[in-house]
TIVEXVEX-687886 format. One record per residue: residue number from 1; z, y, x of N, C-alpha, C in turn; chain. Coordinates in nm, 3 decimals. Each point is the difference from the previous one (the first is absolute). Layout:
N
+-----+---------+---------+---------+---------+---------+---------+---------+---------+---------+-------+
!  nr !      nZ !      nY !      nX !     caZ !     caY !     caX !      cZ !      cY !      cX ! kette !
+-----+---------+---------+---------+---------+---------+---------+---------+---------+---------+-------+
! NUM !       Z !       Y !       X !       Z !       Y !       X !       Z !       Y !       X !     A !
...
+-----+---------+---------+---------+---------+---------+---------+---------+---------+---------+-------+
# end
This chain:
97
+-----+---------+---------+---------+---------+---------+---------+---------+---------+---------+-------+
!  nr !      nZ !      nY !      nX !     caZ !     caY !     caX !      cZ !      cY !      cX ! kette !
+-----+---------+---------+---------+---------+---------+---------+---------+---------+---------+-------+
!   1 !  16.923 !  16.787 !   4.863 !  -0.049 !   0.076 !   0.113 !   0.116 !   0.081 !   0.059 !     A !
!   2 !   0.010 !   0.000 !   0.130 !   0.112 !   0.065 !   0.068 !  -0.024 !   0.151 !   0.010 !     A !
!   3 !   0.108 !   0.074 !  -0.005 !  -0.006 !   0.145 !   0.015 !  -0.032 !   0.036 !   0.145 !     A !
!   4 !   0.060 !  -0.072 !   0.094 !  -0.018 !   0.028 !   0.143 !  -0.124 !  -0.075 !   0.050 !     A !
!   5 !  -0.092 !   0.073 !   0.060 !  -0.121 !  -0.060 !   0.054 !   0.024 !  -0.050 !   0.142 !     A !
!   6 !   0.050 !   0.090 !   0.088 !   0.029 !  -0.039 !   0.137 !   0.089 !   0.106 !   0.065 !     A !
!   7 !   0.075 !  -0.039 !   0.103 !   0.077 !   0.100 !   0.074 !  -0.093 !   0.080 !   0.091 !     A !
!   8 !   0.039 !   0.122 !   0.027 !  -0.080 !   0.087 !   0.088 !   0.070 !   0.006 !   0.135 !     A !
!   9 !  -0.071 !  -0.044 !   0.103 !   0.053 !   0.005 !   0.137 !  -0.103 !   0.076 !   0.083 !     A !
!  10 !   0.014 !   0.132 !   0.005 !  -0.092 !   0.085 !   0.074 !   0.079 !   0.081 !   0.101 !     A !
!  11 !  -0.072 !   0.068 !   0.086 !   0.064 !   0.082 !   0.102 !   0.078 !   0.115 !  -0.064 !     A !
!  12 !  -0.056 !   0.060 !  -0.101 !   0.065 !   0.113 !  -0.067 !   0.129 !  -0.044 !  -0.070 !     A !
!  13 !  -0.004 !  -0.115 !  -0.066 !   0.120 !  -0.049 !  -0.068 !   0.104 !  -0.050 !   0.100 !     A !
!  14 !  -0.044 !  -0.050 !   0.115 !   0.093 !  -0.042 !   0.104 !   0.079 !   0.118 !   0.053 !     A !
!  15 !  -0.063 !   0.117 !   0.010 !   0.071 !   0.120 !   0.043 !   0.109 !   0.037 !  -0.100 !     A !
!  16 !  -0.029 !  -0.018 !  -0.129 !   0.100 !   0.028 !  -0.104 !   0.117 !  -0.096 !   0.011 !     A !
!  17 !  -0.028 !  -0.129 !   0.021 !   0.107 !  -0.099 !   0.007 !   0.079 !   0.011 !   0.129 !     A !
!  18 !  -0.057 !   0.058 !   0.106 !   0.078 !   0.025 !   0.121 !   0.106 !   0.107 !  -0.025 !     A !
!  19 !  -0.035 !   0.103 !  -0.077 !   0.096 !   0.106 !  -0.032 !   0.101 !  -0.045 !  -0.104 !     A !
!  20 !  -0.049 !  -0.069 !  -0.103 !   0.087 !  -0.049 !  -0.109 !  -0.029 !  -0.148 !  -0.019 !     A !
!  21 !   0.079 !  -0.089 !   0.062 !  -0.034 !  -0.144 !   0.001 !   0.013 !  -0.070 !  -0.135 !     A !
!  22 !   0.055 !   0.066 !  -0.100 !   0.014 !  -0.065 !  -0.130 !  -0.114 !   0.035 !  -0.096 !     A !
!  23 !  -0.114 !   0.043 !   0.053 !  -0.117 !   0.030 !  -0.084 !  -0.113 !  -0.098 !   0.028 !     A !
!  24 !  -0.067 !  -0.042 !  -0.107 !  -0.109 !  -0.097 !   0.009 !  -0.113 !   0.046 !  -0.091 !     A !
!  25 !  -0.125 !  -0.023 !   0.042 !  -0.114 !   0.040 !  -0.080 !  -0.075 !  -0.119 !  -0.058 !     A !
!  26 !  -0.050 !   0.018 !  -0.121 !  -0.076 !  -0.105 !  -0.068 !  -0.121 !   0.062 !  -0.067 !     A !
!  27 !  -0.108 !  -0.078 !  -0.007 !  -0.114 !   0.036 !  -0.083 !   0.023 !  -0.069 !  -0.133 !     A !
!  28 !  -0.005 !   0.076 !  -0.110 !   0.037 !  -0.053 !  -0.131 !  -0.115 !   0.021 !  -0.099 !     A !
!  29 !   0.013 !  -0.062 !  -0.117 !  -0.098 !   0.016 !  -0.107 !  -0.003 !   0.147 !  -0.044 !     A !
!  30 !  -0.119 !   0.056 !  -0.025 !  -0.009 !   0.142 !  -0.038 !   0.072 !   0.036 !  -0.130 !     A !
!  31 !   0.018 !  -0.096 !  -0.091 !   0.065 !   0.032 !  -0.127 !   0.151 !  -0.030 !   0.002 !     A !
!  32 !   0.055 !  -0.039 !   0.115 !   0.143 !  -0.031 !   0.010 !   0.083 !   0.128 !   0.006 !     A !
!  33 !   0.116 !  -0.002 !  -0.067 !   0.089 !   0.115 !   0.009 !   0.116 !  -0.032 !   0.095 !     A !
!  34 !   0.085 !   0.099 !   0.024 !   0.107 !  -0.016 !   0.099 !   0.102 !  -0.107 !  -0.039 !     A !
!  35 !   0.030 !  -0.013 !  -0.127 !   0.096 !  -0.102 !  -0.044 !  -0.055 !  -0.141 !   0.022 !     A !
!  36 !  -0.128 !  -0.019 !  -0.028 !  -0.061 !  -0.132 !   0.022 !  -0.006 !  -0.034 !   0.149 !     A !
!  37 !  -0.029 !   0.099 !   0.083 !  -0.005 !  -0.022 !   0.145 !   0.138 !  -0.036 !   0.052 !     A !
!  38 !   0.103 !   0.072 !  -0.046 !   0.138 !  -0.028 !   0.041 !   0.039 !  -0.143 !  -0.035 !     A !
!  39 !  -0.028 !  -0.040 !  -0.122 !   0.036 !  -0.134 !  -0.046 !  -0.075 !  -0.108 !   0.078 !     A !
!  40 !  -0.129 !   0.022 !   0.028 !  -0.080 !  -0.098 !   0.073 !   0.049 !  -0.018 !   0.144 !     A !
!  41 !   0.035 !   0.109 !   0.067 !   0.048 !  -0.008 !   0.138 !   0.137 !  -0.069 !   0.005 !     A !
!  42 !   0.087 !   0.035 !  -0.093 !   0.133 !  -0.062 !  -0.003 !  -0.009 !  -0.150 !  -0.025 !     A !
!  43 !  -0.089 !  -0.043 !  -0.089 !  -0.014 !  -0.143 !  -0.029 !  -0.067 !  -0.075 !   0.114 !     A !
!  44 !  -0.101 !   0.060 !   0.061 !  -0.078 !  -0.067 !   0.102 !   0.074 !  -0.014 !   0.134 !     A !
!  45 !   0.074 !   0.104 !   0.040 !   0.063 !   0.001 !   0.132 !   0.153 !  -0.008 !  -0.004 !     A !
!  46 !   0.061 !  -0.006 !  -0.116 !   0.147 !  -0.009 !  -0.015 !   0.072 !   0.112 !   0.073 !     A !
!  47 !  -0.041 !   0.123 !  -0.026 !   0.062 !   0.119 !   0.057 !   0.034 !   0.097 !  -0.113 !     A !
!  48 !   0.077 !   0.103 !   0.030 !   0.034 !   0.103 !  -0.097 !  -0.082 !   0.125 !   0.031 !     A !
!  49 !  -0.077 !   0.046 !  -0.096 !  -0.087 !   0.117 !   0.016 !   0.074 !   0.123 !  -0.050 !     A !
!  50 !   0.007 !   0.103 !   0.086 !   0.063 !   0.127 !  -0.041 !  -0.100 !   0.099 !  -0.059 !     A !
!  51 !  -0.120 !   0.007 !   0.059 !  -0.095 !   0.102 !  -0.043 !  -0.142 !  -0.051 !   0.020 !     A !
!  52 !  -0.091 !   0.048 !  -0.085 !  -0.142 !  -0.036 !   0.010 !  -0.082 !   0.129 !  -0.008 !     A !
!  53 !  -0.083 !   0.022 !   0.100 !  -0.093 !   0.113 !  -0.001 !  -0.141 !  -0.058 !  -0.007 !     A !
!  54 !  -0.084 !   0.056 !  -0.089 !  -0.136 !  -0.052 !  -0.015 !  -0.102 !   0.108 !   0.030 !     A !
!  55 !  -0.116 !  -0.045 !   0.049 !  -0.112 !   0.088 !   0.028 !  -0.127 !  -0.067 !  -0.049 !     A !
!  56 !  -0.088 !   0.075 !  -0.063 !  -0.127 !  -0.053 !  -0.049 !  -0.112 !   0.060 !   0.083 !     A !
!  57 !  -0.087 !  -0.084 !   0.053 !  -0.112 !   0.044 !   0.081 !  -0.129 !  -0.032 !  -0.074 !     A !
!  58 !  -0.074 !   0.101 !  -0.046 !  -0.125 !  -0.026 !  -0.071 !  -0.107 !  -0.052 !   0.096 !     A !
!  59 !  -0.098 !  -0.070 !  -0.052 !  -0.108 !  -0.053 !   0.082 !  -0.088 !   0.111 !   0.056 !     A !
!  60 !  -0.064 !  -0.030 !   0.112 !  -0.087 !   0.098 !   0.064 !  -0.140 !  -0.059 !   0.016 !     A !
!  61 !  -0.099 !   0.089 !   0.001 !  -0.136 !  -0.043 !   0.029 !  -0.016 !   0.000 !   0.152 !     A !
!  62 !  -0.054 !  -0.108 !   0.053 !  -0.019 !  -0.013 !   0.144 !  -0.146 !  -0.031 !   0.028 !     A !
!  63 !  -0.051 !   0.046 !   0.112 !  -0.135 !  -0.036 !   0.042 !  -0.002 !  -0.014 !   0.151 !     A !
!  64 !  -0.089 !  -0.086 !   0.047 !  -0.015 !  -0.018 !   0.144 !  -0.148 !  -0.019 !   0.032 !     A !
!  65 !  -0.034 !   0.033 !   0.121 !  -0.138 !  -0.010 !   0.044 !  -0.019 !  -0.131 !   0.075 !     A !
!  66 !  -0.102 !  -0.075 !  -0.040 !  -0.032 !  -0.127 !   0.064 !  -0.146 !  -0.002 !   0.041 !     A !
!  67 !  -0.044 !  -0.110 !   0.060 !  -0.141 !  -0.013 !   0.038 !  -0.092 !   0.008 !  -0.120 !     A !
!  68 !   0.046 !  -0.057 !  -0.111 !  -0.084 !  -0.002 !  -0.120 !   0.013 !   0.125 !  -0.085 !     A !
!  69 !   0.075 !   0.098 !   0.045 !   0.013 !   0.124 !  -0.075 !   0.145 !   0.026 !  -0.040 !     A !
!  70 !   0.018 !   0.090 !  -0.092 !   0.133 !   0.039 !  -0.045 !   0.050 !  -0.102 !  -0.104 !     A !
!  71 !   0.119 !  -0.053 !   0.024 !   0.064 !  -0.092 !  -0.093 !   0.117 !   0.075 !  -0.062 !     A !
!  72 !   0.001 !   0.010 !  -0.131 !   0.110 !   0.072 !  -0.065 !   0.076 !  -0.096 !  -0.092 !     A !
!  73 !   0.128 !   0.028 !  -0.016 !   0.083 !  -0.084 !  -0.084 !   0.122 !   0.077 !  -0.046 !     A !
!  74 !   0.099 !  -0.073 !  -0.047 !   0.120 !   0.062 !  -0.053 !   0.123 !  -0.074 !   0.048 !     A !
!  75 !   0.099 !   0.074 !   0.046 !   0.128 !  -0.056 !   0.038 !   0.085 !  -0.009 !  -0.126 !     A !
!  76 !   0.071 !  -0.111 !  -0.019 !   0.076 !  -0.019 !  -0.123 !   0.125 !   0.088 !  -0.003 !     A !
!  77 !   0.041 !   0.035 !  -0.120 !   0.123 !   0.076 !  -0.019 !   0.118 !  -0.097 !   0.009 !     A !
!  78 !   0.116 !   0.051 !   0.046 !   0.118 !  -0.084 !   0.007 !   0.126 !   0.083 !  -0.015 !     A !
!  79 !   0.111 !  -0.069 !  -0.022 !   0.130 !   0.064 !  -0.015 !   0.093 !  -0.057 !   0.106 !     A !
!  80 !   0.076 !   0.088 !   0.065 !   0.092 !  -0.039 !   0.105 !   0.142 !   0.034 !  -0.044 !     A !
!  81 !   0.095 !  -0.089 !   0.031 !   0.140 !   0.024 !  -0.033 !   0.084 !  -0.010 !   0.127 !     A !
!  82 !   0.083 !   0.101 !   0.024 !   0.096 !  -0.002 !   0.109 !   0.136 !  -0.029 !  -0.063 !     A !
!  83 !   0.059 !  -0.113 !   0.037 !   0.125 !  -0.047 !  -0.061 !   0.114 !   0.022 !   0.097 !     A !
!  84 !   0.107 !   0.065 !  -0.046 !   0.120 !   0.019 !   0.080 !   0.102 !  -0.105 !  -0.041 !     A !
!  85 !   0.045 !  -0.079 !   0.098 !   0.095 !  -0.108 !  -0.025 !   0.142 !   0.048 !   0.022 !     A !
!  86 !   0.097 !  -0.077 !  -0.054 !   0.140 !   0.030 !   0.020 !   0.032 !  -0.016 !   0.148 !     A !
!  87 !   0.093 !   0.079 !   0.052 !   0.042 !  -0.006 !   0.140 !   0.041 !  -0.142 !   0.035 !     A !
!  88 !  -0.058 !  -0.054 !   0.105 !   0.032 !  -0.136 !   0.043 !  -0.102 !  -0.103 !  -0.043 !     A !
!  89 !  -0.078 !   0.027 !  -0.105 !  -0.104 !  -0.094 !  -0.044 !  -0.127 !   0.024 !   0.081 !     A !
!  90 !  -0.067 !  -0.108 !   0.037 !  -0.127 !   0.009 !   0.071 !  -0.096 !  -0.104 !  -0.054 !     A !
!  91 !  -0.128 !   0.025 !   0.019 !  -0.104 !  -0.096 !  -0.034 !  -0.077 !  -0.028 !   0.128 !     A !
!  92 !  -0.006 !  -0.127 !   0.042 !  -0.072 !  -0.039 !   0.121 !  -0.129 !  -0.070 !  -0.040 !     A !
!  93 !  -0.114 !   0.068 !   0.017 !  -0.128 !  -0.056 !  -0.039 !  -0.051 !  -0.103 !   0.100 !     A !
!  94 !   0.053 !   0.002 !   0.123 !  -0.052 !  -0.085 !   0.106 !   0.091 !  -0.118 !   0.031 !     A !
!  95 !   0.091 !  -0.035 !  -0.088 !   0.095 !  -0.108 !   0.028 !  -0.064 !  -0.137 !  -0.004 !     A !
!  96 !  -0.106 !  -0.020 !  -0.076 !  -0.060 !  -0.133 !  -0.014 !  -0.130 !  -0.014 !   0.077 !     A !
!  97 !  -0.019 !   0.079 !   0.105 !  -0.122 !  -0.010 !   0.081 !   0.023 !  -0.102 !   0.110 !     A !
+-----+---------+---------+---------+---------+---------+---------+---------+---------+---------+-------+
# end
C-alpha cells in the first residue's frame, strides 16, 4: 500500500505554490511519518525533498437538511503533507493529460 494517496490541487495550495514554487501538497496515510513521506515522494517523482510539513485533520460530524429530513454523517479524518523540493526540482501533475 502506498504512503501517498493523491496530490492536492486546491485554490489554497495554488496560492502557496505561487509564492514558493518548490512546494507541493499530498494527501497521505494517517499513520505515515515524515521520513516515509520523504522517501515515497523521492522514489515516485525522482526529485530531492528538502523538508516535509504534516498536518492531521480529524473527522467532523456533518448534517444537511433534505426533503426526507435531516441526514447526518461523518467526514473522514485525513493527513496532509506539504513537501518542499530542492531548488530547481518541480513536479508536473498535468503533463500526461
